[in-house]
Structure formats: C-alpha cells, structure tokens
C-alpha positions in Angstrom: 279.6 44.7 -98.8 276.6 42.3 -97.9 276.5 41.3 -101.7 279.8 40.3 -102.0 279.6 38.0 -98.6 276.1 36.5 -99.6 278.5 36.2 -102.9 281.7 34.3 -101.1 279.1 32.6 -99.2 276.8 30.9 -101.7 280.0 30.1 -103.7 281.8 28.5 -100.6 278.2 26.7 -100.1 278.4 25.1 -103.2 281.9 24.4 -103.5 281.6 22.4 -100.2 278.1 20.7 -101.7 280.2 19.9 -104.9 283.2 18.7 -103.2 280.8 16.1 -101.1 279.0 15.0 -104.3 282.4 14.1 -105.7 283.6 12.2 -102.6 280.8 10.0 -103.4 281.0 9.4 -106.9 284.7 8.5 -106.5 283.7 5.6 -104.7 282.4 4.6 -108.1 284.7 6.4 -110.2 288.5 6.2 -110.0 289.1 9.7 -109.8 291.7 11.9 -107.7 291.5 13.9 -105.3 293.6 16.8 -106.9 290.7 16.1 -109.7 288.1 16.4 -107.8 289.2 19.4 -106.4 289.8 21.2 -109.5 286.0 19.8 -111.3 284.5 21.4 -108.1 286.1 24.3 -108.5 285.4 25.4 -111.9 281.8 24.2 -111.6 281.8 26.1 -108.7 283.3 29.5 -111.1 280.4 28.4 -113.8 277.3 28.1 -111.3 278.4 31.5 -109.3 279.1 33.2 -112.7 275.8 32.2 -113.5 273.7 32.5 -111.1 274.5 36.1 -110.8 274.4 37.3 -114.2 270.7 35.7 -113.9 270.3 38.0 -110.5 271.5 41.0 -112.4 269.6 40.3 -115.6 271.8 39.2 -118.0 272.5 35.9 -118.4 271.7 34.5 -122.1 272.2 31.8 -123.8 275.4 33.2 -125.2 276.6 33.9 -122.1 276.6 30.4 -120.9 277.6 29.0 -124.7 280.9 31.8 -123.6 281.4 30.4 -120.3 281.2 26.7 -120.8 284.4 26.6 -123.9 286.2 28.7 -121.0 285.9 26.5 -118.1 287.0 24.1 -120.1 290.6 25.4 -121.4 290.8 26.9 -118.1 290.3 23.0 -116.7 293.4 22.6 -119.2 295.1 25.1 -118.3 295.2 24.0 -114.6 296.4 20.4 -114.8 299.0 21.5 -117.4 300.1 24.2 -114.7 300.6 21.7 -112.0 301.8 19.0 -114.3 304.5 21.3 -115.2 304.8 22.0 -111.3 305.5 18.3 -110.8 308.5 17.9 -113.4 310.2 21.3 -112.1 309.6 19.4 -108.9 311.3 16.7 -109.2 314.2 17.2 -111.1 
C-alpha cells in the first residue's frame, strides 16, 4: 500500500513539475494547453515507468528503446481520438 501511495505521489509531482516547465516554455513556443497536458502526461508515464523499472533492478536499454516508441504511438492515438471527439461533437 505504501509503495502505491509513493508511486502516485511521485507521478503527481513529476506531472506538476512538467506542466510548470511547459507553461514557462509556452511563452517561447506556441503550444496549446491541451498539447501541454498530453506531453506532460506521456512524459510522466515514461519517467515513472523508467524509475519503477530501475528501482526493481530490471531496467535495460531495451526497455527504454521499447517504451519511447510506445509513448509516441500513445500520443498519436490520444490526438486522433480527441480530434474524432471534436469532430463528432461539432455535428
């Protein structure tokens, strides 16, 4: 139970830190708030996955090389689903 709470707190902290960094960077880059949230969420998932795998001693370069393309595919899927939802709502 303690490990789950710690993991959730770690993920929440990373997410908030990434959102803060993204909001500062949005001054220089024109990135929408929705895109900032998606990037922060996916980066948080990737970082928490890597931290958890490292903490149990199972992290290898193959895990990293497999996780990064999966996160890219997940981002594209989330973008596709949200565009379809907006399209459906506008009808």
